[in-house]
PyMOL Python script that loads the backbone (N, CA, C, O; Angstrom):
from pymol import cmd

cmd.read_pdbstr("""\
ATOM      1  N   MET A   1     120.309 205.777 152.457  1.00  0.00           N
ATOM      2  CA  MET A   1     120.699 206.978 151.760  1.00  0.00           C
ATOM      3  C   MET A   1     119.730 207.207 150.592  1.00  0.00           C
ATOM      4  O   MET A   1     119.305 206.263 149.927  1.00  0.00           O
ATOM      5  N   VAL A   2     119.399 208.450 150.365  1.00  0.00           N
ATOM      6  CA  VAL A   2     118.518 208.835 149.262  1.00  0.00           C
ATOM      7  C   VAL A   2     119.303 209.734 148.318  1.00  0.00           C
ATOM      8  O   VAL A   2     119.971 210.673 148.749  1.00  0.00           O
ATOM      9  N   LYS A   3     119.214 209.437 147.037  1.00  0.00           N
ATOM     10  CA  LYS A   3     119.869 210.263 146.028  1.00  0.00           C
ATOM     11  C   LYS A   3     118.799 210.832 145.104  1.00  0.00           C
ATOM     12  O   LYS A   3     117.841 210.156 144.729  1.00  0.00           O
ATOM     13  N   VAL A   4     118.994 212.081 144.759  1.00  0.00           N
ATOM     14  CA  VAL A   4     118.065 212.750 143.861  1.00  0.00           C
ATOM     15  C   VAL A   4     118.859 213.306 142.685  1.00  0.00           C
ATOM     16  O   VAL A   4     119.822 214.052 142.865  1.00  0.00           O
ATOM     17  N   ASN A   5     118.449 212.938 141.501  1.00  0.00           N
ATOM     18  CA  ASN A   5     119.103 213.442 140.303  1.00  0.00           C
ATOM     19  C   ASN A   5     118.315 214.653 139.813  1.00  0.00           C
ATOM     20  O   ASN A   5     117.159 214.524 139.408  1.00  0.00           O
ATOM     21  N   LEU A   6     118.930 215.810 139.850  1.00  0.00           N
ATOM     22  CA  LEU A   6     118.256 217.054 139.469  1.00  0.00           C
ATOM     23  C   LEU A   6     118.559 217.484 138.038  1.00  0.00           C
ATOM     24  O   LEU A   6     118.230 218.606 137.651  1.00  0.00           O
ATOM     25  N   THR A   7     119.162 216.636 137.268  1.00  0.00           N
ATOM     26  CA  THR A   7     119.537 216.987 135.900  1.00  0.00           C
ATOM     27  C   THR A   7     118.325 217.415 135.078  1.00  0.00           C
ATOM     28  O   THR A   7     118.345 218.468 134.442  1.00  0.00           O
ATOM     29  N   GLN A   8     117.278 216.607 135.090  1.00  0.00           N
ATOM     30  CA  GLN A   8     116.071 216.932 134.314  1.00  0.00           C
ATOM     31  C   GLN A   8     115.425 218.217 134.832  1.00  0.00           C
ATOM     32  O   GLN A   8     114.982 219.057 134.050  1.00  0.00           O
ATOM     33  N   PHE A   9     115.374 218.359 136.150  1.00  0.00           N
ATOM     34  CA  PHE A   9     114.797 219.559 136.752  1.00  0.00           C
ATOM     35  C   PHE A   9     115.578 220.794 136.315  1.00  0.00           C
ATOM     36  O   PHE A   9     114.988 221.806 135.939  1.00  0.00           O
ATOM     37  N   ASN A  10     116.905 220.707 136.366  1.00  0.00           N
ATOM     38  CA  ASN A  10     117.740 221.835 135.956  1.00  0.00           C
ATOM     39  C   ASN A  10     117.528 222.187 134.481  1.00  0.00           C
ATOM     40  O   ASN A  10     117.533 223.364 134.119  1.00  0.00           O
ATOM     41  N   ARG A  11     117.343 221.177 133.633  1.00  0.00           N
ATOM     42  CA  ARG A  11     117.056 221.427 132.215  1.00  0.00           C
ATOM     43  C   ARG A  11     115.736 222.172 132.054  1.00  0.00           C
ATOM     44  O   ARG A  11     115.624 223.095 131.247  1.00  0.00           O
ATOM     45  N   GLN A  12     114.742 221.759 132.832  1.00  0.00           N
ATOM     46  CA  GLN A  12     113.434 222.413 132.749  1.00  0.00           C
ATOM     47  C   GLN A  12     113.503 223.857 133.234  1.00  0.00           C
ATOM     48  O   GLN A  12     112.879 224.739 132.644  1.00  0.00           O
ATOM     49  N   ILE A  13     114.241 224.100 134.282  1.00  0.00           N
ATOM     50  CA  ILE A  13     114.404 225.473 134.786  1.00  0.00           C
ATOM     51  C   ILE A  13     115.084 226.342 133.734  1.00  0.00           C
ATOM     52  O   ILE A  13     114.654 227.470 133.491  1.00  0.00           O
ATOM     53  N   LYS A  14     116.137 225.828 133.110  1.00  0.00           N
ATOM     54  CA  LYS A  14     116.826 226.585 132.060  1.00  0.00           C
ATOM     55  C   LYS A  14     115.896 226.867 130.883  1.00  0.00           C
ATOM     56  O   LYS A  14     115.902 227.968 130.331  1.00  0.00           O
ATOM     57  N   ALA A  15     115.099 225.873 130.502  1.00  0.00           N
ATOM     58  CA  ALA A  15     114.152 226.055 129.393  1.00  0.00           C
ATOM     59  C   ALA A  15     113.095 227.096 129.746  1.00  0.00           C
ATOM     60  O   ALA A  15     112.710 227.908 128.905  1.00  0.00           O
ATOM     61  N   ALA A  16     112.629 227.070 130.985  1.00  0.00           N
ATOM     62  CA  ALA A  16     111.619 228.044 131.424  1.00  0.00           C
ATOM     63  C   ALA A  16     112.201 229.456 131.427  1.00  0.00           C
ATOM     64  O   ALA A  16     111.550 230.400 130.979  1.00  0.00           O
ATOM     65  N   LYS A  17     113.412 229.600 131.926  1.00  0.00           N
ATOM     66  CA  LYS A  17     114.058 230.921 131.926  1.00  0.00           C
ATOM     67  C   LYS A  17     114.206 231.454 130.504  1.00  0.00           C
ATOM     68  O   LYS A  17     113.943 232.626 130.237  1.00  0.00           O
ATOM     69  N   LEU A  18     114.627 230.586 129.607  1.00  0.00           N
ATOM     70  CA  LEU A  18     114.793 230.985 128.210  1.00  0.00           C
ATOM     71  C   LEU A  18     113.452 231.373 127.590  1.00  0.00           C
ATOM     72  O   LEU A  18     113.363 232.359 126.857  1.00  0.00           O
ATOM     73  N   ALA A  19     112.415 230.599 127.885  1.00  0.00           N
ATOM     74  CA  ALA A  19     111.091 230.865 127.322  1.00  0.00           C
ATOM     75  C   ALA A  19     110.505 232.183 127.824  1.00  0.00           C
ATOM     76  O   ALA A  19     109.737 232.836 127.119  1.00  0.00           O
ATOM     77  N   LEU A  20     110.871 232.567 129.042  1.00  0.00           N
ATOM     78  CA  LEU A  20     110.295 233.778 129.647  1.00  0.00           C
ATOM     79  C   LEU A  20     111.245 234.966 129.598  1.00  0.00           C
ATOM     80  O   LEU A  20     110.954 236.011 130.179  1.00  0.00           O
ATOM     81  N   ASN A  21     112.362 234.824 128.922  1.00  0.00           N
ATOM     82  CA  ASN A  21     113.392 235.854 128.895  1.00  0.00           C
ATOM     83  C   ASN A  21     112.884 237.226 128.459  1.00  0.00           C
ATOM     84  O   ASN A  21     113.252 238.236 129.058  1.00  0.00           O
ATOM     85  N   ASP A  22     112.054 237.278 127.436  1.00  0.00           N
ATOM     86  CA  ASP A  22     111.586 238.574 126.932  1.00  0.00           C
ATOM     87  C   ASP A  22     110.171 238.914 127.422  1.00  0.00           C
ATOM     88  O   ASP A  22     109.475 239.712 126.794  1.00  0.00           O
ATOM     89  N   LEU A  23     109.752 238.323 128.521  1.00  0.00           N
ATOM     90  CA  LEU A  23     108.412 238.595 129.049  1.00  0.00           C
ATOM     91  C   LEU A  23     108.201 240.066 129.427  1.00  0.00           C
ATOM     92  O   LEU A  23     107.107 240.580 129.194  1.00  0.00           O
ATOM     93  N   PRO A  24     109.183 240.768 129.993  1.00  0.00           N
ATOM     94  CA  PRO A  24     108.967 242.193 130.277  1.00  0.00           C
ATOM     95  C   PRO A  24     108.614 243.001 129.026  1.00  0.00           C
ATOM     96  O   PRO A  24     107.760 243.885 129.083  1.00  0.00           O
ATOM     97  N   GLU A  25     109.261 242.708 127.903  1.00  0.00           N
ATOM     98  CA  GLU A  25     108.952 243.418 126.662  1.00  0.00           C
ATOM     99  C   GLU A  25     107.533 243.097 126.199  1.00  0.00           C
ATOM    100  O   GLU A  25     106.815 243.970 125.710  1.00  0.00           O
ATOM    101  N   PHE A  26     107.143 241.843 126.360  1.00  0.00           N
ATOM    102  CA  PHE A  26     105.768 241.450 126.024  1.00  0.00           C
ATOM    103  C   PHE A  26     104.785 242.205 126.916  1.00  0.00           C
ATOM    104  O   PHE A  26     103.766 242.698 126.433  1.00  0.00           O
ATOM    105  N   ALA A  27     105.082 242.299 128.213  1.00  0.00           N
ATOM    106  CA  ALA A  27     104.207 242.996 129.162  1.00  0.00           C
ATOM    107  C   ALA A  27     104.064 244.472 128.795  1.00  0.00           C
ATOM    108  O   ALA A  27     102.969 245.030 128.867  1.00  0.00           O
ATOM    109  N   GLU A  28     105.169 245.100 128.404  1.00  0.00           N
ATOM    110  CA  GLU A  28     105.120 246.508 127.997  1.00  0.00           C
ATOM    111  C   GLU A  28     104.203 246.685 126.787  1.00  0.00           C
ATOM    112  O   GLU A  28     103.376 247.596 126.751  1.00  0.00           O
ATOM    113  N   LYS A  29     104.357 245.814 125.813  1.00  0.00           N
ATOM    114  CA  LYS A  29     103.540 245.894 124.598  1.00  0.00           C
ATOM    115  C   LYS A  29     102.058 245.727 124.940  1.00  0.00           C
ATOM    116  O   LYS A  29     101.214 246.459 124.422  1.00  0.00           O
ATOM    117  N   GLU A  30     101.745 244.776 125.801  1.00  0.00           N
ATOM    118  CA  GLU A  30     100.355 244.531 126.179  1.00  0.00           C
ATOM    119  C   GLU A  30      99.776 245.693 126.986  1.00  0.00           C
ATOM    120  O   GLU A  30      98.637 246.103 126.763  1.00  0.00           O
ATOM    121  N   MET A  31     100.570 246.223 127.928  1.00  0.00           N
ATOM    122  CA  MET A  31     100.066 247.337 128.737  1.00  0.00           C
ATOM    123  C   MET A  31      99.821 248.557 127.857  1.00  0.00           C
ATOM    124  O   MET A  31      98.835 249.273 128.029  1.00  0.00           O
ATOM    125  N   ARG A  32     100.715 248.779 126.932  1.00  0.00           N
ATOM    126  CA  ARG A  32     100.540 249.903 126.007  1.00  0.00           C
ATOM    127  C   ARG A  32      99.279 249.698 125.163  1.00  0.00           C
ATOM    128  O   ARG A  32      98.536 250.650 124.921  1.00  0.00           O
ATOM    129  N   ALA A  33      99.035 248.479 124.719  1.00  0.00           N
ATOM    130  CA  ALA A  33      97.851 248.182 123.910  1.00  0.00           C
ATOM    131  C   ALA A  33      96.572 248.348 124.722  1.00  0.00           C
ATOM    132  O   ALA A  33      95.533 248.704 124.166  1.00  0.00           O
ATOM    133  N   ASN A  34      96.630 248.095 126.032  1.00  0.00           N
ATOM    134  CA  ASN A  34      95.456 248.226 126.889  1.00  0.00           C
ATOM    135  C   ASN A  34      95.267 249.642 127.432  1.00  0.00           C
ATOM    136  O   ASN A  34      94.291 249.921 128.128  1.00  0.00           O
ATOM    137  N   THR A  35      96.197 250.524 127.112  1.00  0.00           N
ATOM    138  CA  THR A  35      96.103 251.919 127.538  1.00  0.00           C
ATOM    139  C   THR A  35      95.286 252.686 126.502  1.00  0.00           C
ATOM    140  O   THR A  35      95.590 252.647 125.310  1.00  0.00           O
ATOM    141  N   PRO A  36      94.241 253.389 126.968  1.00  0.00           N
ATOM    142  CA  PRO A  36      93.431 254.134 126.008  1.00  0.00           C
ATOM    143  C   PRO A  36      94.245 255.215 125.294  1.00  0.00           C
ATOM    144  O   PRO A  36      95.240 255.722 125.811  1.00  0.00           O
ATOM    145  N   ILE A  37      93.789 255.543 124.103  1.00  0.00           N
ATOM    146  CA  ILE A  37      94.508 256.549 123.329  1.00  0.00           C
ATOM    147  C   ILE A  37      93.538 257.666 122.952  1.00  0.00           C
ATOM    148  O   ILE A  37      92.523 257.429 122.296  1.00  0.00           O
ATOM    149  N   ARG A  38      93.850 258.832 123.357  1.00  0.00           N
ATOM    150  CA  ARG A  38      93.118 260.012 122.898  1.00  0.00           C
ATOM    151  C   ARG A  38      94.145 260.929 122.248  1.00  0.00           C
ATOM    152  O   ARG A  38      94.085 261.195 121.048  1.00  0.00           O
ATOM    153  N   SER A  39      95.085 261.406 123.050  1.00  0.00           N
ATOM    154  CA  SER A  39      96.141 262.256 122.491  1.00  0.00           C
ATOM    155  C   SER A  39      97.419 261.460 122.236  1.00  0.00           C
ATOM    156  O   SER A  39      98.309 261.929 121.527  1.00  0.00           O
ATOM    157  N   GLY A  40      97.514 260.257 122.809  1.00  0.00           N
ATOM    158  CA  GLY A  40      98.709 259.442 122.660  1.00  0.00           C
ATOM    159  C   GLY A  40      99.692 259.608 123.806  1.00  0.00           C
ATOM    160  O   GLY A  40     100.682 258.879 123.878  1.00  0.00           O
ATOM    161  N   ASN A  41      99.436 260.557 124.707  1.00  0.00           N
ATOM    162  CA  ASN A  41     100.346 260.821 125.812  1.00  0.00           C
ATOM    163  C   ASN A  41     100.508 259.603 126.719  1.00  0.00           C
ATOM    164  O   ASN A  41     101.630 259.261 127.093  1.00  0.00           O
ATOM    165  N   ALA A  42      99.413 258.950 127.073  1.00  0.00           N
ATOM    166  CA  ALA A  42      99.486 257.807 127.989  1.00  0.00           C
ATOM    167  C   ALA A  42     100.288 256.669 127.371  1.00  0.00           C
ATOM    168  O   ALA A  42     101.160 256.102 128.029  1.00  0.00           O
ATOM    169  N   ARG A  43     100.012 256.333 126.145  1.00  0.00           N
ATOM    170  CA  ARG A  43     100.761 255.245 125.496  1.00  0.00           C
ATOM    171  C   ARG A  43     102.222 255.619 125.299  1.00  0.00           C
ATOM    172  O   ARG A  43     103.112 254.786 125.467  1.00  0.00           O
ATOM    173  N   ARG A  44     102.461 256.854 124.948  1.00  0.00           N
ATOM    174  CA  ARG A  44     103.829 257.316 124.716  1.00  0.00           C
ATOM    175  C   ARG A  44     104.658 257.269 125.998  1.00  0.00           C
ATOM    176  O   ARG A  44     105.869 257.052 125.949  1.00  0.00           O
ATOM    177  N   ASN A  45     104.010 257.471 127.139  1.00  0.00           N
ATOM    178  CA  ASN A  45     104.709 257.505 128.422  1.00  0.00           C
ATOM    179  C   ASN A  45     104.549 256.228 129.230  1.00  0.00           C
ATOM    180  O   ASN A  45     104.767 256.229 130.442  1.00  0.00           O
ATOM    181  N   THR A  46     104.174 255.153 128.579  1.00  0.00           N
ATOM    182  CA  THR A  46     104.169 253.820 129.190  1.00  0.00           C
ATOM    183  C   THR A  46     105.399 253.112 128.659  1.00  0.00           C
ATOM    184  O   THR A  46     105.463 252.755 127.483  1.00  0.00           O
ATOM    185  N   ASN A  47     106.380 252.910 129.536  1.00  0.00           N
ATOM    186  CA  ASN A  47     107.680 252.398 129.107  1.00  0.00           C
ATOM    187  C   ASN A  47     108.218 251.347 130.055  1.00  0.00           C
ATOM    188  O   ASN A  47     107.816 251.257 131.215  1.00  0.00           O
ATOM    189  N   LEU A  48     109.131 250.562 129.536  1.00  0.00           N
ATOM    190  CA  LEU A  48     109.809 249.537 130.312  1.00  0.00           C
ATOM    191  C   LEU A  48     111.038 250.144 130.958  1.00  0.00           C
ATOM    192  O   LEU A  48     111.879 250.734 130.280  1.00  0.00           O
ATOM    193  N   GLN A  49     111.141 249.997 132.280  1.00  0.00           N
ATOM    194  CA  GLN A  49     112.326 250.443 133.017  1.00  0.00           C
ATOM    195  C   GLN A  49     112.851 249.240 133.781  1.00  0.00           C
ATOM    196  O   GLN A  49     112.303 248.865 134.818  1.00  0.00           O
ATOM    197  N   GLY A  50     113.905 248.644 133.269  1.00  0.00           N
ATOM    198  CA  GLY A  50     114.401 247.389 133.843  1.00  0.00           C
ATOM    199  C   GLY A  50     113.408 246.291 133.517  1.00  0.00           C
ATOM    200  O   GLY A  50     113.159 246.001 132.347  1.00  0.00           O
ATOM    201  N   ASN A  51     112.839 245.677 134.546  1.00  0.00           N
ATOM    202  CA  ASN A  51     111.814 244.650 134.352  1.00  0.00           C
ATOM    203  C   ASN A  51     110.439 245.153 134.768  1.00  0.00           C
ATOM    204  O   ASN A  51     109.529 244.357 134.999  1.00  0.00           O
ATOM    205  N   THR A  52     110.285 246.459 134.864  1.00  0.00           N
ATOM    206  CA  THR A  52     109.040 247.063 135.330  1.00  0.00           C
ATOM    207  C   THR A  52     108.445 247.954 134.252  1.00  0.00           C
ATOM    208  O   THR A  52     109.142 248.771 133.650  1.00  0.00           O
ATOM    209  N   VAL A  53     107.151 247.788 134.013  1.00  0.00           N
ATOM    210  CA  VAL A  53     106.458 248.672 133.079  1.00  0.00           C
ATOM    211  C   VAL A  53     105.939 249.852 133.893  1.00  0.00           C
ATOM    212  O   VAL A  53     105.205 249.671 134.864  1.00  0.00           O
ATOM    213  N   VAL A  54     106.318 251.043 133.496  1.00  0.00           N
ATOM    214  CA  VAL A  54     105.973 252.253 134.240  1.00  0.00           C
ATOM    215  C   VAL A  54     105.049 253.124 133.395  1.00  0.00           C
ATOM    216  O   VAL A  54     105.349 253.454 132.248  1.00  0.00           O
ATOM    217  N   ALA A  55     103.916 253.486 133.996  1.00  0.00           N
ATOM    218  CA  ALA A  55     102.989 254.429 133.363  1.00  0.00           C
ATOM    219  C   ALA A  55     103.308 255.795 133.963  1.00  0.00           C
ATOM    220  O   ALA A  55     102.807 256.151 135.029  1.00  0.00           O
ATOM    221  N   ASP A  56     104.141 256.548 133.266  1.00  0.00           N
ATOM    222  CA  ASP A  56     104.680 257.799 133.798  1.00  0.00           C
ATOM    223  C   ASP A  56     103.926 259.007 133.255  1.00  0.00           C
ATOM    224  O   ASP A  56     104.444 259.765 132.435  1.00  0.00           O
ATOM    225  N   TYR A  57     102.692 259.170 133.728  1.00  0.00           N
ATOM    226  CA  TYR A  57     101.887 260.329 133.389  1.00  0.00           C
ATOM    227  C   TYR A  57     100.932 260.573 134.553  1.00  0.00           C
ATOM    228  O   TYR A  57     100.568 259.651 135.284  1.00  0.00           O
ATOM    229  N   ALA A  58     100.540 261.815 134.707  1.00  0.00           N
ATOM    230  CA  ALA A  58      99.814 262.247 135.913  1.00  0.00           C
ATOM    231  C   ALA A  58      98.494 261.521 136.138  1.00  0.00           C
ATOM    232  O   ALA A  58      98.093 261.344 137.289  1.00  0.00           O
ATOM    233  N   TYR A  59      97.822 261.106 135.112  1.00  0.00           N
ATOM    234  CA  TYR A  59      96.487 260.540 135.270  1.00  0.00           C
ATOM    235  C   TYR A  59      96.454 259.015 135.143  1.00  0.00           C
ATOM    236  O   TYR A  59      95.395 258.439 134.893  1.00  0.00           O
ATOM    237  N   ALA A  60      97.595 258.364 135.312  1.00  0.00           N
ATOM    238  CA  ALA A  60      97.670 256.902 135.186  1.00  0.00           C
ATOM    239  C   ALA A  60      96.725 256.203 136.165  1.00  0.00           C
ATOM    240  O   ALA A  60      95.996 255.290 135.777  1.00  0.00           O
ATOM    241  N   GLN A  61      96.732 256.624 137.419  1.00  0.00           N
ATOM    242  CA  GLN A  61      95.866 255.978 138.415  1.00  0.00           C
ATOM    243  C   GLN A  61      94.397 256.214 138.099  1.00  0.00           C
ATOM    244  O   GLN A  61      93.561 255.342 138.338  1.00  0.00           O
ATOM    245  N   ARG A  62      94.081 257.377 137.568  1.00  0.00           N
ATOM    246  CA  ARG A  62      92.686 257.661 137.220  1.00  0.00           C
ATOM    247  C   ARG A  62      92.212 256.757 136.080  1.00  0.00           C
ATOM    248  O   ARG A  62      91.066 256.307 136.084  1.00  0.00           O
ATOM    249  N   LEU A  63      93.074 256.494 135.118  1.00  0.00           N
ATOM    250  CA  LEU A  63      92.700 255.556 134.057  1.00  0.00           C
ATOM    251  C   LEU A  63      92.509 254.156 134.644  1.00  0.00           C
ATOM    252  O   LEU A  63      91.557 253.454 134.302  1.00  0.00           O
ATOM    253  N   GLU A  64      93.420 253.763 135.525  1.00  0.00           N
ATOM    254  CA  GLU A  64      93.305 252.445 136.155  1.00  0.00           C
ATOM    255  C   GLU A  64      92.023 252.331 136.980  1.00  0.00           C
ATOM    256  O   GLU A  64      91.417 251.262 137.053  1.00  0.00           O
ATOM    257  N   ASP A  65      91.617 253.440 137.600  1.00  0.00           N
ATOM    258  CA  ASP A  65      90.409 253.450 138.432  1.00  0.00           C
ATOM    259  C   ASP A  65      89.136 253.718 137.630  1.00  0.00           C
ATOM    260  O   ASP A  65      88.075 253.957 138.206  1.00  0.00           O
ATOM    261  N   ASN A  66      89.242 253.678 136.325  1.00  0.00           N
ATOM    262  CA  ASN A  66      88.101 253.781 135.409  1.00  0.00           C
ATOM    263  C   ASN A  66      87.394 255.132 135.419  1.00  0.00           C
ATOM    264  O   ASN A  66      86.180 255.198 135.222  1.00  0.00           O
ATOM    265  N   TYR A  67      88.134 256.194 135.642  1.00  0.00           N
ATOM    266  CA  TYR A  67      87.531 257.517 135.534  1.00  0.00           C
ATOM    267  C   TYR A  67      87.288 257.894 134.079  1.00  0.00           C
ATOM    268  O   TYR A  67      86.533 258.821 133.786  1.00  0.00           O
ATOM    269  N   SER A  68      87.927 257.177 133.180  1.00  0.00           N
ATOM    270  CA  SER A  68      87.767 257.449 131.761  1.00  0.00           C
ATOM    271  C   SER A  68      86.880 256.381 131.132  1.00  0.00           C
ATOM    272  O   SER A  68      87.081 255.191 131.375  1.00  0.00           O
ATOM    273  N   PRO A  69      85.900 256.790 130.324  1.00  0.00           N
ATOM    274  CA  PRO A  69      85.086 255.787 129.639  1.00  0.00           C
ATOM    275  C   PRO A  69      85.900 254.967 128.635  1.00  0.00           C
ATOM    276  O   PRO A  69      85.445 253.918 128.179  1.00  0.00           O
ATOM    277  N   GLN A  70      87.091 255.435 128.295  1.00  0.00           N
ATOM    278  CA  GLN A  70      87.938 254.711 127.337  1.00  0.00           C
ATOM    279  C   GLN A  70      88.400 253.359 127.871  1.00  0.00           C
ATOM    280  O   GLN A  70      88.681 252.453 127.086  1.00  0.00           O
ATOM    281  N   THR A  71      88.482 253.208 129.190  1.00  0.00           N
ATOM    282  CA  THR A  71      88.928 251.928 129.749  1.00  0.00           C
ATOM    283  C   THR A  71      87.793 250.915 129.820  1.00  0.00           C
ATOM    284  O   THR A  71      88.029 249.748 130.131  1.00  0.00           O
ATOM    285  N   GLN A  72      86.590 251.334 129.542  1.00  0.00           N
ATOM    286  CA  GLN A  72      85.408 250.468 129.492  1.00  0.00           C
ATOM    287  C   GLN A  72      85.225 249.660 130.774  1.00  0.00           C
ATOM    288  O   GLN A  72      84.778 248.514 130.736  1.00  0.00           O
ATOM    289  N   GLY A  73      85.575 250.266 131.910  1.00  0.00           N
ATOM    290  CA  GLY A  73      85.390 249.614 133.201  1.00  0.00           C
ATOM    291  C   GLY A  73      86.380 248.506 133.497  1.00  0.00           C
ATOM    292  O   GLY A  73      86.203 247.773 134.470  1.00  0.00           O
ATOM    293  N   ARG A  74      87.417 248.362 132.688  1.00  0.00           N
ATOM    294  CA  ARG A  74      88.386 247.278 132.866  1.00  0.00           C
ATOM    295  C   ARG A  74      89.687 247.735 133.501  1.00  0.00           C
ATOM    296  O   ARG A  74      90.457 246.913 133.997  1.00  0.00           O
ATOM    297  N   GLY A  75      89.940 249.033 133.492  1.00  0.00           N
ATOM    298  CA  GLY A  75      91.248 249.508 133.927  1.00  0.00           C
ATOM    299  C   GLY A  75      92.288 249.151 132.884  1.00  0.00           C
ATOM    300  O   GLY A  75      91.956 248.880 131.730  1.00  0.00           O
ATOM    301  N   ILE A  76      93.525 249.153 133.287  1.00  0.00           N
ATOM    302  CA  ILE A  76      94.620 248.836 132.378  1.00  0.00           C
ATOM    303  C   ILE A  76      95.344 247.570 132.840  1.00  0.00           C
ATOM    304  O   ILE A  76      95.708 246.720 132.028  1.00  0.00           O
ATOM    305  N   ILE A  77      95.544 247.459 134.136  1.00  0.00           N
ATOM    306  CA  ILE A  77      96.372 246.374 134.664  1.00  0.00           C
ATOM    307  C   ILE A  77      95.687 245.014 134.561  1.00  0.00           C
ATOM    308  O   ILE A  77      96.330 244.044 134.161  1.00  0.00           O
ATOM    309  N   ALA A  78      94.410 244.914 134.907  1.00  0.00           N
ATOM    310  CA  ALA A  78      93.722 243.607 134.888  1.00  0.00           C
ATOM    311  C   ALA A  78      93.756 242.940 133.514  1.00  0.00           C
ATOM    312  O   ALA A  78      94.110 241.764 133.429  1.00  0.00           O
ATOM    313  N   PRO A  79      93.402 243.643 132.431  1.00  0.00           N
ATOM    314  CA  PRO A  79      93.490 242.979 131.125  1.00  0.00           C
ATOM    315  C   PRO A  79      94.931 242.665 130.711  1.00  0.00           C
ATOM    316  O   PRO A  79      95.182 241.697 129.992  1.00  0.00           O
ATOM    317  N   THR A  80      95.865 243.487 131.168  1.00  0.00           N
ATOM    318  CA  THR A  80      97.278 243.228 130.869  1.00  0.00           C
ATOM    319  C   THR A  80      97.736 241.965 131.585  1.00  0.00           C
ATOM    320  O   THR A  80      98.399 241.115 130.991  1.00  0.00           O
ATOM    321  N   GLU A  81      97.382 241.843 132.864  1.00  0.00           N
ATOM    322  CA  GLU A  81      97.749 240.643 133.627  1.00  0.00           C
ATOM    323  C   GLU A  81      97.153 239.384 132.997  1.00  0.00           C
ATOM    324  O   GLU A  81      97.807 238.342 132.939  1.00  0.00           O
ATOM    325  N   LYS A  82      95.932 239.486 132.536  1.00  0.00           N
ATOM    326  CA  LYS A  82      95.269 238.345 131.903  1.00  0.00           C
ATOM    327  C   LYS A  82      96.042 237.886 130.666  1.00  0.00           C
ATOM    328  O   LYS A  82      96.251 236.689 130.471  1.00  0.00           O
ATOM    329  N   GLU A  83      96.461 238.830 129.839  1.00  0.00           N
ATOM    330  CA  GLU A  83      97.214 238.494 128.627  1.00  0.00           C
ATOM    331  C   GLU A  83      98.602 237.946 128.956  1.00  0.00           C
ATOM    332  O   GLU A  83      99.088 237.036 128.285  1.00  0.00           O
ATOM    333  N   ILE A  84      99.234 238.499 129.983  1.00  0.00           N
ATOM    334  CA  ILE A  84     100.549 238.000 130.396  1.00  0.00           C
ATOM    335  C   ILE A  84     100.423 236.561 130.872  1.00  0.00           C
ATOM    336  O   ILE A  84     101.245 235.716 130.517  1.00  0.00           O
ATOM    337  N   GLN A  85      99.395 236.273 131.679  1.00  0.00           N
ATOM    338  CA  GLN A  85      99.214 234.908 132.174  1.00  0.00           C
ATOM    339  C   GLN A  85      98.979 233.925 131.029  1.00  0.00           C
ATOM    340  O   GLN A  85      99.511 232.815 131.039  1.00  0.00           O
ATOM    341  N   LYS A  86      98.181 234.337 130.043  1.00  0.00           N
ATOM    342  CA  LYS A  86      97.960 233.480 128.866  1.00  0.00           C
ATOM    343  C   LYS A  86      99.275 233.199 128.144  1.00  0.00           C
ATOM    344  O   LYS A  86      99.539 232.073 127.723  1.00  0.00           O
ATOM    345  N   GLU A  87     100.095 234.242 128.008  1.00  0.00           N
ATOM    346  CA  GLU A  87     101.375 234.100 127.309  1.00  0.00           C
ATOM    347  C   GLU A  87     102.331 233.194 128.090  1.00  0.00           C
ATOM    348  O   GLU A  87     103.018 232.359 127.501  1.00  0.00           O
ATOM    349  N   VAL A  88     102.373 233.359 129.406  1.00  0.00           N
ATOM    350  CA  VAL A  88     103.224 232.505 130.236  1.00  0.00           C
ATOM    351  C   VAL A  88     102.786 231.049 130.103  1.00  0.00           C
ATOM    352  O   VAL A  88     103.619 230.161 129.917  1.00  0.00           O
ATOM    353  N   ASP A  89     101.493 230.807 130.199  1.00  0.00           N
ATOM    354  CA  ASP A  89     100.972 229.441 130.059  1.00  0.00           C
ATOM    355  C   ASP A  89     101.330 228.856 128.699  1.00  0.00           C
ATOM    356  O   ASP A  89     101.721 227.693 128.600  1.00  0.00           O
ATOM    357  N   ARG A  90     101.194 229.666 127.655  1.00  0.00           N
ATOM    358  CA  ARG A  90     101.511 229.201 126.300  1.00  0.00           C
ATOM    359  C   ARG A  90     102.986 228.851 126.182  1.00  0.00           C
ATOM    360  O   ARG A  90     103.344 227.810 125.632  1.00  0.00           O
ATOM    361  N   ARG A  91     103.846 229.731 126.706  1.00  0.00           N
ATOM    362  CA  ARG A  91     105.287 229.502 126.571  1.00  0.00           C
ATOM    363  C   ARG A  91     105.794 228.334 127.408  1.00  0.00           C
ATOM    364  O   ARG A  91     106.742 227.652 127.020  1.00  0.00           O
ATOM    365  N   LEU A  92     105.166 228.107 128.547  1.00  0.00           N
ATOM    366  CA  LEU A  92     105.642 227.039 129.436  1.00  0.00           C
ATOM    367  C   LEU A  92     104.982 225.694 129.166  1.00  0.00           C
ATOM    368  O   LEU A  92     105.373 224.685 129.752  1.00  0.00           O
ATOM    369  N   LYS A  93     104.001 225.669 128.297  1.00  0.00           N
ATOM    370  CA  LYS A  93     103.331 224.419 127.992  1.00  0.00           C
ATOM    371  C   LYS A  93     104.338 223.423 127.403  1.00  0.00           C
ATOM    372  O   LYS A  93     105.036 223.724 126.435  1.00  0.00           O
ATOM    373  N   GLY A  94     104.397 222.281 127.984  1.00  0.00           N
ATOM    374  CA  GLY A  94     105.285 221.229 127.495  1.00  0.00           C
ATOM    375  C   GLY A  94     106.698 221.267 128.046  1.00  0.00           C
ATOM    376  O   GLY A  94     107.511 220.405 127.712  1.00  0.00           O
ATOM    377  N   ILE A  95     107.007 222.244 128.880  1.00  0.00           N
ATOM    378  CA  ILE A  95     108.357 222.287 129.471  1.00  0.00           C
ATOM    379  C   ILE A  95     108.372 221.428 130.720  1.00  0.00           C
ATOM    380  O   ILE A  95     109.404 221.316 131.381  1.00  0.00           O
TER     381      ILE A  95
END
""", "prot")
cmd.dss("prot")
cmd.show_as("cartoon", "prot")
cmd.util.cbc("prot")
cmd.orient("prot")
């Protein structure tokens, strides 16, 4: 017979959930910061809906596809994902 004690594992899962609880809000803040600003419309219409950050403006895909020199060839999502991954790594370090 094999017995597995999952107590420590369960503690780590709970700690990870707690550490990542407000990650959607962090993602919204980062995506908004990576959104170029000219008139403010794009940043104003980048909002959190549930656990999803929504860029609700007509030219969102064009900004992502670098049609604007304001994105400096980076788009919006790639730099946001990079910052989110750094934050996740930071928060989960040592758990």
